[in-house]
N, C-alpha and C positions, 0 to 999 in steps of 0.2 A: 730115706726120702729119694723120689725117681728121679730121672735128670730133667723131668718136665716139671715136677712139682713145684708150686711155689707156696708163700705162707700167707698171702695177702688175699684169695678168694674164699676164705671159711667163712668171711662175714657176710659173703654174696649167696651162700650155697645152705638157707637155710630149708627145714624139711617142706615146709609150706610153699617155698620159690619152686623146688625142686620138681614139686607134683604138678604144679602150673604149667611149670616151663616143660617137664617133660610131655603133658599134655599137645601143648604145642607143638616138641619136636614129632609124637606121632602124626601131625598134619603135615608137618614139612616133610615127610619122607616121601609121600605122593607127588611131589612138586607142587605144593600149593604155594611155598616159600618163594616160588618165582613171582605170583600175584599179588600175595597176600605178604604187609609187611610186619615184620614182628619185633618186639622191645629193642632197643639197643639205644649205647651212652654214647655220644660223640662231646668230645672234648673242643669246643673253638677259644680263639681269642687274638688279642694282637700278635704281632710276629715277637720273640723271645718273652713270651709272657710267664713262660712255665707250664705249658700245656703239656710237653712230653713227660715232666716229672709229675704232674698230676695223674695223666695216664698211666704212668710205671704204677705209681700209690695205690691207683684203684684195682689195675689187674693184675699187678706183681710182676708183670714181663719187663725186663730191661731192656728200654731202648736206647739209640745212643741219642749221646747230645754233645755239642760242640760249641763254645761259648761263639762261633761266628756262623755256625749252622743254623738256617730256618728251614721248618719244614717245608718240601716242595712240591708234596702230592698227600693225596689222602692215605692215610693207613688203616685200615679196618682188619680188627684182631676179632677175628670169629672163633668164639667158645663153646664147643660141640660135646653133648653126651655120647662115648660111643665105649665100648665093649675093649678097643685098643686105643694105645696110645701114640702118638703120631702127631707131626707138624709141619705142615705143607703152604710152603710160600708161592704163590703167582700174581700176574699182573691181569688185572681187568682192563683192556683195552677202550678208552673212551667211543662215544659214538662216533665222535669229529677224526678220529682216525682212517686212514684209508684201508682196504681191505687188505692190500698186504703187508701195512704195518702192523696191522691187528692181528695177523697169522704170526708174524715175527714176536712182538711183544706176548702173544699166548702161549708161546713155545718157553716163555721163562717161567719153569716152573721145578720147584727143589721141594728135598725131604730132609727135612734136620732130624738129628739124633740128641742135639741138646741146645739150649738157648746161647751157649757160647758163639756159636757162627750166626747169631741173627744179627748184629751190626754190620758185619762183614756182607752178610746177604743183604742187606738192604744198600748198602753202598756200592755193589753189584747192580740191583736195582735202578739207582739213580742212573747208572751208565747205560744200563738197556733203556732207560728212557729221554734220555740226551742232556740230563738233568748236570753234566759233571763239566760244561763248560763252562769258559766265563761270559757273562753274560744271557746265559740260559733263562726261561723263564718259568712259571711253575706249570705243572703236568695236571690235566683234567684225568687222567689214568690212575687207577687206583690199584695200590700194592695191597695183598691180602695175604694174612695169615692166619692160617686154620690149623688151632691147635686143639685134639680130639682127644676123649679121655674119658675113665669109667666114672671118675669123680668132678668131670669139667661142668659146670652149669651153660644151661644154653643163653647164649648172650654175645652182643656182637658190642664194641667197643673202637670208637674211630676216634684216629687222631687226625685234626684237620689243618689247612695250610693257616698260617697267621694272616689276621686281616690287616690292610696295609694302610696307613696313613702317610708315608714319605717315602717318594722311589730312593733307590739306588744309584749309582752313576751308569751302570751299565743296564739298566731296566727300564723299561717303557711303562710309564706309569699306569697310564690306563689299559691298557692290555694286560700286564696283572693283577689289576683291581679286579677288571672284567672277569678273568678266570677263578680267582682266590672266591670273590663273591658269589657266583654261580655255582662252585663247586660246593661253599660251603650252606648257601640258600638251600641247595637240592637236599640236602642233609633237616635243614631246617622244618621245610614243609611236610616231612613225613611225619603223620600223628602220634604215632608209635615211639617216637625218638624222646629220648630226655638228654636234653642238651646243657652241658656243663660250661658256663662262661667264665673264662679267667681272667683275672682283671690284677694286674701287676700294682706291685704297689711304689714301682719305679717311673711310672710313666702316672702321667695327669689321668685321673679315671673321668675328667670329662669329655677326652679324647678318647676313648677307650668303646669300641661296639660293643655293648651290653644288648643280649636279648630278652625280651620280656615271658616266654615261654620257657622258664630256665630255673637253675640253681646258678648261684654266681660262687665263683672262686677266686678269692683274693690272695694272691701269691707274692713269695719275697717281702714280708713285712719288716724282716729284720734288717732291710736296706732303707728303714726312715727314721730319722731322727727323733730319740726322745722325747716327748712331751713338745712337739712340733706341731705345725697346723696341717700338715699332711697326716701326720698320723693321727690326730683327731677325727679328720675328715674320713678315715678308711675305718675308724673303728666306728664313727656312726653310719659307714655302709655295711658294715659288717652286722651289725643291728638291724639292719633293714629298715631303716629311717627316715634314708635318701633316697634312693633308686629302690622303689618295695619292686621285690620278685615274690612269685609265688610260691618257689620252692625256700624261699631264703639266701641267705647265705652262707661260705664257709670261709676259713684262713687256714692256709696251709704255707708252712715254711719251707720253701724250696730249698734243696740243697746246691752248693756252688759245685763248678764243673770240676774244682779240685777234690770234691768229697766224693767223686763217681764210683772210685773202689772202695768207700765205706758200708760197713753190713747194714742191712736195714734196721737191726737192733737197734745200732749205733745211731741212725740215722733219727730213730723214733726218739731217742732217749736226748739228742740236741734237739729234738723239736719242743718235746717236753718240757724242758728246761726253760725256752725262750717263752714260752706259753705262760710261765709260773712268773714271770718279771713284767715290771712295769705296767702300763694301763691296760694290757692282754689278759692280765689275772683277773682283772674284773669283770670279762666277757664270761657269758655261761660256756661251760668247759663242753658241750653237744657242737659248737660251733667252732670248735678249734682241734687243728690236728689230724692227721692221718686216721690215726684208730676211729675216731670219732666219724669222722668221713664215710669209711665203708660200713660203719653201722648204718650213718643215717641214710649214705644212698642205699644199703640195701632195703631200707622201709621204702624210701620211695618209690624205688623200682619197684617192688611189691604193688605199693599201692595203685602204681602207675598201669601195673598187669591188670589188677582187680578191675579198676575204670575202665580199661581197654579191651576186658574180656568179652563183655556183651556184644559191642561193635566190631569186634573180631571173627566172632560167632557169625553174626549176621553176613561180614563181608566174606566169610570163607562159605557160606550157604548161598548166598548171591552168585559167587562166582563159581559152584560147582552148580548151580541151576544153569548158569550160561554156559557151563562146560557142558551137560548134558541135552541143551536145545543145541549148541552147534554140534554134538555127536548126533544127534536126531536128523539135523538137516541134511550132513553130510550121508545119511543115508548106508544102505548096505557096501559092499567091497564093489567097484568097478573095474575088475579086470580086463573086462572084454567088451567089445563094440556093442554085445547084446543086452548085456548089463546096464552100458551107459543108454541105451536106446529107451529101455524099462524105466531106468530112474527120470530120464528127461520126460518121458510118456507120462509116469505117475505125477510130476510135478506140473505138466502143462495143463494138465485135465483138472488141476486142483486151482492154477492160476487162474485156469477159464471163468472156475465159478465162485472165484471171489472178484475175476473183473466184471463179470456181468451182474452179480450183487452189487458191487459200488455204483457202476452204471443206473441199476435201477431202483437205487436206495433201500435195499432190502440188506438189514446189517445183522443178519442172527449166525452167519459164520465165526467162528472164536477170534480170528482176525481180526477183529472189526473191534472186541473187548465189549468195555463199559462207558458210560461216559464222564466216569470220575476224572479220567486222565487226557491231557492234551494231547497224547500220541492215540488215543483211540478216536478223539473228533478229528485229528488230520485224517485217521483213515478212511473216515465216511466221505468219498471224495464226490459223490453227488450232492451233498450236502456244501462240502468245500466249493464247486464249482458254482451252485445257484447263489451261497452269499458273496462270491467274488460278481457275478454277474449283476446282483443289486447294487452290490459299491461301485460296479463301473457305471451305470446308470445314474446312481444319485452323482458320480463325480462328472458323467458331459451335462448334468442337468444345469450343477453346479457352477461347473468351469469349463465349458465347452462352448460359450460366445466370447468372440475377439472383441466385440462391444457391448456394453448396458444400452439397451434399446431406451426403456423405463426410466424415469427420472422427474426433476422439478422444474422443466424446461416448458415450452410451448407443447399445449396437448397432451401433457403427462410425460415428454420424451426428454433422455437426457439432452445437453447441450451438445455433447459429445458427436452421439447419434446424428443429429440432425446436421451438424456442421459436415462430418463424414459423407454423409447422403447429399447435400445440399452439392459441397465441391465435387462430387463425382459426377452428380447431375450435368451441372456448368460445364467441365469437361466432356460431357458424353452425349451431347445434345444434337437430335435428331428430326426427322420432321414432325416428331410430338407438337402439340397447341402448348401455348405457354401454361405454367399450372398443373401441367400431366406431365406423367412419364411413360417410357416404353417399359411395356411386360417383361422384353427381356434383359431388362437391366436386374430383376429380381436375383435371376439366376447368379449375376455378376456377385451381387451383394452376397447373397446366401454362401456363394464359396468362399469369401472372405469370412465371414460370420462364423462359419463352422470350419474353418482352418483349425484350429484346437483339438478337433476330432481324432486326429489323425495320430497326433503325440499319444492321447489318452486311450487310440482303443490298441493302436501297437503294445504300448506298455501291458493291456489287460490281457491281450493273446500270449506275452511272454510269461506275464504271471500265470495264467491257465497251463500254459507248455511247461513251465517249469513244476508247478504241482503235479502235473499229470506225468513226468518224467521220476520226479520223487515218488510216487504213488507206486509204479510200476517197479521201481528200485526196491522201495518197502515190501512188495509183495514177495519179488524174486529172493531179499535176502531172509525174510521170513520162513520160506519153503525147504531154501535151499542152501547148502556150503558155502562159504562165503569163495572159495576159488571159483566154484561153478559160477556163482553171481554175478564175479566179475567176467568171466569169461562172457556170458549171455550179455551182460550190458554192452561190452565193449564193442564184442562183435557184431550183436544184432539189433538188440534195442536201441544204443544209442545212433547207428545209420537210420534207423527207421523212425526215430523220435525226429530225428534232423532232418528227415524228409517228410516230416507229419509239419513240421514247423515251416518250411518251405510252402508247402502247400497251401496253410493256414497265411501265409504272408502274401500268397500271391490271391486269395482268395479276398484278404483284406485291399489290397490295391484296387480290385476289381469294385468294390466297396467305394473308395477314394476316386475312380475312376466315372462311377455314376454321377457323382457331384457337379462334373463338368460338361452333363448332356443339359439339353434345357430343361427349365424348370417347370415340371408338370407334375399336380395330383389329382386324383378323381375323388380323394376322399372328402365326403361333405364336411368333414370338422375343419378344413380352411375355409370353405365360406361363414361356416357358423363362427370362427374364432374371428374372422374380418368383421362381421358383424357385431360380438359381444364386446371386439374393443371400441367400434366406434360406438354403439349405447354405453358402454362403463364411460366414455370421454361425454355423453351428454346427460347421463344421468350427475356425472358429478355436476357439471355446467348447471344443470337444473337445480341441485343441492344449495350451490352456491348464491344463486338468485334467491331463489326462495327464503334461506336465510336473512338475506339483504334485504329485500322487501316486508318478511314478516320478520320485525325485530321483537323481543321478549319486551313485554310491558314489565318491569323490575315493581311496579305496585303490587302484584301479586295477582293479576288479572290476566296471565296468559300472553299470548303473542297478541300484538295489533295487526288489523287488517291495514292491505294496501290503499291508498286512496283511490287510485287510479289503474283497472286492470289491464289496460290496454299498454301501462308503462313496463307490468311484467312480460305479459306478450314480446314486447320490445326489447327488452334484455334478454329474454332467452333465445330468440330467434338472431338479437345483432352480435354476432360472434365473425368478424372479418381477419384475414391477415393479407395485410398488403403486400408480403414480398410470395412470389407464384412460385418460386422456387422453394422456399421454405413449406409453404402451401402442400407444393408436390414432395417433398422430401418425407413430412410427416403422414403422406397417405401410402406412400411407397412403405415407410416404416410400420403400417400396420400391416402391409401383408406380406414382407418380409418377418415378420414376426409370429403372423400366422402360420406361412408355409415353413418357418423354421422348427416350430412345434411338432408341425406334422411331419417332417422330415427326421427329427430328431429320435422320435419315437420308431419312426421304421428302421433307423439306422441301430439304433440301439437292440432293437430285435432283431435284425438281421446279423449282428456282432454275435450275441448272444446264444442266438437260438438257429436260423436257420442256415447261417456259411460261417460257421466255428467250427470245424474239422479235429480241432484237435481233441475235445472229449468223445466225440461220435465216431471218431475215426479210430480213436486209442482203445474206448471202452466198447460202446455199442457194437462195432464193427468187429471188436478185436481181431485186430490186424495183428498185432504183438504174437495173438496167440497162434495166427497162421503161420507165421513166420518161425515159432517155436517148433510148429510142427513140420515145418520144412527142416530142419536141425536134425528132425528124428528122421 
């Protein structure tokens, strides 16, 4: 037996597994493993639940254990098939480390000749991570142990820090729990990780965090009193009757610290003797002991690999396609200024073609794809802007009025609108006759009534601008590599887009300033609308009078005729409003309503078509193309 050989991995090394894992290993060699997660086993549970013992039982690698020591960092045991035997230990710094700290930790790299030095090296890693001092917290860094050999399976086994429910005197509870939880759950989120949740019989199982997508491991059953309630509860748990897990539960008898020097064969004998006594002998033998765990885990791992293999192939293919697309966008080598100019010229021409197609609504380029995906629909920019304009017009129609003019008050007006106009008329009296109003007031009322237009139009402008900027970025990122795209966006596109936004905002301010001018229109729709409002009110009055003067005859003979036709004429014509100010207010509201509708249509057209430079300047005039040519 070689210095690195162990007895416990044979059950994990069936020919069927080796065939699958060897294929995965072939995919790992080109570097795909940096982008695609491969099957691994993670051991997690509460502090001092026996995780390290479980890990040693599964992998056969002796991990240091002390009664007073809890795992302070994640340890990744990477088993790789290789023609040469080797053990390499190194630290993988977390992303939270500074550049200097990362460089220092990355320098921690050793090659071992046997497993005898492993406990000593793990202690050295603790010192390097700063975990040897009192009060030190857990580390999010990773101790990575790579073991290679011709008979090794391609597998990763991870020992995670224990989940914490109570703090020590020198530990900050919230900080420690946050570090542990984030580290543990980062492994849980990986879809190809098999999680072994370790539950110790020493603790109340209700207090222990158990994962649902997992196989559960119950440890230290020898600490339970025979025939006790706790023992019966853990037996139910082992039978998967209490907390149901998809992969079920398994029971291990962990060795005490004083048995750390006992041989593996003796440990297995002691465990087998324990499970042949008491209530444990009534349980299925397949869920008891280390030997059965290895066989069971071997099958679970193989089934997991089989189920994940189709998704793994798809993920690899997608990653390969993305890499090929990125390589295409990267283009030929651009070592000289001339090569760089040719690169920009080529893509600027294609950029212009797509921009013009986007503006003209001709979506034949492959860039636009089909209508099946949301991304393809978002790339049809002229359609996007058309829909935004339609939504803007509808929003102005529904939300553009400061006051609701129509209602159930006098002459079909709202009481709020009549009160608003009447109060303003009284405070703004001029030389006009009682019951009339100054035409100059229509402009004042219009500016108040159309005040919401400002916020609605600016929001619409920013929305169009944001979509335009995103569309330009989408085109560039499709044509070019990420580095060139970011450089163009930062140095040329974004400054131009900011300039366009300022220009558009200035144009929009001009529209708002137009509202402060004298209210005038030569659109015949205005006079027609005023007459239509009056006629509509008159028709309603006529209908009400006719219904009153010609009531229904409920004998079945239809409506009865009036006794005096002169009374009908009197009721139709008799409609006076004693309050001259209210009468003037109603008439002014008629004119305001008509003028508002004419002005609203003109304003919406100006914003969406005539004076919105974002779309026209960004795409129709292709100013970005001009700037790209200036770069060349």
